[in-house]
C-alpha positions as CSV (number, residue, x, y, z in Angstrom):
1,M,-15.4,-5.0,-31.8
2,F,-16.7,-2.5,-29.7
3,F,-19.6,-5.1,-28.2
4,V,-16.7,-7.3,-26.9
5,R,-14.6,-4.7,-25.7
6,Q,-17.5,-3.3,-23.8
7,Q,-18.9,-6.9,-22.5
8,E,-15.3,-7.3,-20.6
9,E,-15.4,-4.2,-19.1
10,N,-19.0,-4.7,-18.4
11,V,-17.3,-8.0,-16.9
12,E,-14.3,-6.1,-15.1
13,L,-17.0,-3.8,-13.7
14,V,-18.7,-6.6,-11.6
15,T,-15.5,-7.9,-11.4
16,V,-14.8,-4.9,-8.7
17,L,-18.6,-4.2,-7.0
18,A,-17.7,-7.6,-6.3
19,W,-14.4,-6.9,-4.5
20,F,-16.1,-3.7,-2.9
21,I,-19.5,-6.0,-1.7
22,W,-17.5,-8.9,-0.1
23,G,-15.1,-5.8,1.5
24,R,-18.6,-4.0,3.3
25,R,-19.7,-7.2,4.1
26,N,-16.5,-8.3,5.8
27,K,-16.3,-4.8,7.6
28,C,-19.7,-5.5,8.4
29,H,-18.7,-8.4,10.3
30,F,-16.6,-6.9,12.2
31,N,-19.1,-3.5,13.1
32,E,-15.8,-1.1,11.1
33,P,-16.7,1.6,9.3
34,S,-17.3,0.8,5.6
35,L,-18.8,2.2,2.4
36,P,-22.4,3.1,2.1
37,P,-24.4,0.8,-0.4
38,E,-25.5,3.3,-2.3
39,K,-21.7,4.0,-2.5
40,L,-20.6,1.0,-3.7
41,Y,-21.0,0.9,-7.7
42,E,-19.8,4.5,-7.7
43,A,-16.7,4.1,-5.9
44,A,-15.9,0.9,-8.0
45,A,-16.2,2.2,-11.5
46,A,-14.5,5.2,-10.2
47,L,-11.4,2.6,-9.2
48,L,-12.3,1.2,-12.3
49,A,-11.6,4.1,-14.6
50,E,-8.5,5.2,-12.6
51,F,-6.9,1.9,-12.8
52,Q,-7.4,1.3,-16.8
53,G,-5.6,4.7,-17.2
54,R,-2.7,4.4,-15.6
55,T,-2.3,0.4,-17.0
56,E,-3.5,2.2,-20.7
57,A,-0.3,0.9,-22.9
58,K,0.7,4.0,-24.7
59,P,1.9,4.8,-28.7
60,G,5.4,2.4,-29.8
61,R,5.1,0.8,-26.1
62,K,4.0,-2.9,-24.7
63,K,1.4,-3.0,-22.4
64,I,2.8,-3.2,-18.9
65,Q,0.5,-6.0,-17.7
66,P,-1.4,-5.1,-13.6
67,Q,0.4,-6.0,-10.9
68,R,-2.2,-7.6,-8.1
69,W,-0.9,-8.0,-4.3
70,T,-0.2,-11.3,-3.5
71,P,-0.5,-13.1,0.0
72,P,2.5,-14.2,1.5
73,E,2.4,-17.3,3.4
74,Q,0.2,-18.8,6.5
75,G,1.3,-17.0,9.8
76,V,3.7,-14.4,8.4
77,Y,2.1,-10.6,7.7
78,K,3.3,-7.8,4.6
79,A,3.4,-3.9,5.1
80,N,3.3,-1.7,2.4
81,Y,5.1,1.0,3.4
82,D,4.7,4.2,0.5
83,G,5.5,8.5,1.0
84,A,4.3,11.3,-0.9
85,Y,5.2,15.0,-0.9
86,F,2.7,18.2,-0.1
87,V,5.2,20.5,-1.8
88,E,2.8,23.6,-1.4
89,E,3.6,22.3,2.5
90,E,7.2,21.8,2.4
91,K,5.8,18.1,4.4
92,V,5.6,15.1,3.1
93,G,2.9,11.7,4.1
94,I,3.7,7.9,5.6
95,G,1.1,5.1,4.8
96,V,2.2,2.0,5.9
97,V,-0.8,-1.7,5.6
98,I,-0.2,-4.5,6.3
99,R,-2.9,-7.6,6.4
100,N,-2.1,-11.1,6.8
101,E,-2.6,-14.2,4.4
102,L,-5.9,-13.5,3.2
103,G,-5.8,-9.9,2.7
104,Q,-7.0,-8.7,6.0
105,V,-5.7,-5.8,7.9
106,M,-3.9,-6.1,11.2
107,G,-3.5,-1.9,11.5
108,S,-2.7,0.9,9.5
109,L,-1.2,4.4,9.5
110,A,-0.6,7.1,8.1
111,K,1.9,10.0,10.1
112,K,3.2,13.6,8.6
113,I,6.1,14.4,9.3
114,E,8.9,17.4,7.7
115,M,9.9,17.2,4.4
116,P,13.2,15.6,3.5
117,S,16.4,16.1,1.2
118,T,15.4,13.0,-1.8
119,V,12.5,11.0,-2.5
120,E,14.5,8.0,-1.6
121,V,15.1,8.8,2.0
122,L,11.1,9.9,2.3
123,E,10.4,5.7,1.0
124,A,13.1,4.8,3.4
125,L,11.9,6.2,6.1
126,A,8.7,4.8,5.3
127,A,10.5,1.7,5.1
128,R,11.7,2.0,8.6
129,R,8.5,3.1,9.8
130,A,6.4,-0.1,8.3
131,M,9.2,-1.9,10.7
132,I,8.3,-0.5,13.7
133,F,5.2,-0.8,13.4
134,M,5.4,-4.5,12.7
135,E,7.0,-4.5,15.8
136,E,4.6,-2.6,17.7
137,L,2.1,-5.0,16.8
138,G,3.7,-8.1,17.8
139,L,3.9,-9.3,14.1
140,R,7.0,-11.2,14.0
141,Q,7.4,-12.6,10.4
142,A,7.8,-10.2,8.5
143,I,7.9,-9.4,4.5
144,F,8.1,-5.2,3.8
145,E,6.8,-4.0,-0.2
146,G,7.4,-0.4,-1.2
147,D,7.9,0.6,-5.0
148,S,11.1,2.3,-4.2
149,E,13.6,0.1,-6.5
150,L,16.7,2.0,-5.5
151,V,15.8,2.0,-1.4
152,V,14.5,-1.7,-1.6
153,K,18.0,-3.0,-3.2
154,A,20.1,-1.0,-0.4
155,L,17.8,-3.1,2.3
156,V,18.6,-6.0,0.9
157,G,21.9,-5.5,0.0
158,D,25.4,-3.2,1.5
159,V,24.8,0.8,1.3
160,S,27.1,3.3,2.5
161,V,27.4,5.2,5.3
162,R,27.5,8.0,3.8
163,S,24.9,8.1,0.9
164,S,21.7,10.5,1.8
165,I,20.1,6.8,3.2
166,G,22.8,5.0,4.6
167,H,22.0,6.0,8.1
168,I,18.7,4.8,7.9
169,V,19.5,1.9,6.0
170,K,21.8,0.7,9.1
171,D,18.4,1.8,11.5
172,C,16.2,-0.1,9.8
173,K,18.7,-3.4,9.8
174,S,19.5,-3.2,13.0
175,L,15.4,-3.8,13.5
176,M,15.7,-6.6,11.3
177,G,17.3,-8.2,14.8
178,L,13.0,-7.7,16.3
179,F,11.9,-10.2,13.8
180,Q,11.8,-14.3,13.5
181,T,12.1,-13.9,9.9
182,C,12.2,-10.6,7.7
183,T,12.6,-10.4,3.9
184,F,12.1,-6.6,1.4
185,S,11.0,-7.1,-2.0
186,H,10.1,-4.4,-4.6
187,V,6.0,-4.1,-6.3
188,R,4.8,-1.6,-8.5
189,R,3.0,1.0,-7.5
190,Q,-0.3,-0.9,-9.1
191,S,0.1,-3.4,-6.1
192,N,1.0,-0.8,-3.6
193,G,-2.0,1.4,-3.9
194,A,-3.3,1.7,0.1
195,A,0.2,2.0,0.8
196,H,0.2,5.3,-1.0
197,A,-3.2,6.1,-0.3
198,L,-2.2,6.3,3.3
199,A,0.7,8.6,2.5
200,R,-1.4,11.2,0.6
201,R,-4.5,11.0,3.4
202,A,-1.4,12.3,5.7
203,R,-2.3,15.6,5.1
204,N,-5.3,16.1,5.9
205,S,-4.7,14.1,9.4
206,S,-2.8,14.8,12.4
207,P,0.7,14.4,12.8
208,L,0.3,10.3,13.3
209,S,-3.0,8.6,12.5
210,V,-3.7,5.0,13.7
211,W,-5.9,2.2,12.6
212,M,-6.6,-1.3,14.0
213,E,-7.3,-3.7,12.4
214,S,-8.5,-1.4,9.0
215,V,-8.1,1.3,7.0
216,P,-9.6,4.4,6.8
217,P,-13.7,4.0,5.4
218,D,-12.5,6.0,2.2
219,I,-10.0,3.6,1.0
220,S,-11.0,0.6,1.4
221,Y,-11.9,-0.7,-1.8
222,L,-8.5,0.0,-2.5
223,V,-7.8,-3.4,0.4
224,Y,-10.0,-5.5,-1.6
225,V,-10.2,-4.4,-5.3
226,N,-6.3,-5.5,-6.0
227,V,-5.9,-9.0,-3.9
228,T,-5.6,-12.1,-5.5
229,S,-7.8,-15.0,-5.8
């Protein structure tokens, strides 16, 4: 049994490593920064260990199946957004990454702002920034994905302007008119890893950092490892 499990883990590691190699090949092709070859195995092993730790079943609970990032239809662009708290600094980070149907990055950003009153406000601000970024890139057919179910429900339904996120949701709905198609969907954190890493990266970045057709080299593996085949 141990041998079988070890074989399965080896296959998973090879799969993750293959994604790293594929991602590095694409980066080199477009003359973009990428992880050095000697770092690929270490990064793949670390990511797999973190991923397995997050999806490990708790006693008495049904194991949650991993959820992967799903490409949009051809001609449509998907923006993943997320927020991260830096409590000791009383700041937060917003991360956004936009990809096409091939999983190729159109643009990404990390922004540091003052700490809002609630997590929901932060997630709503991240959604609004994703919409603005998509419009700035001139992309008019859009899907926006976030891991706050409450915020996504507010964006696709009705919300009182008196709620903590009401005024932000109202802004988002006004921005919808800038797009030919515009939808919102909720995803688990597992498939939102690149956006979350960008949000955390804002801690050590300038107030706003933008990468065109790329993400920072140290988190590039997150873009490729969790894409469905």
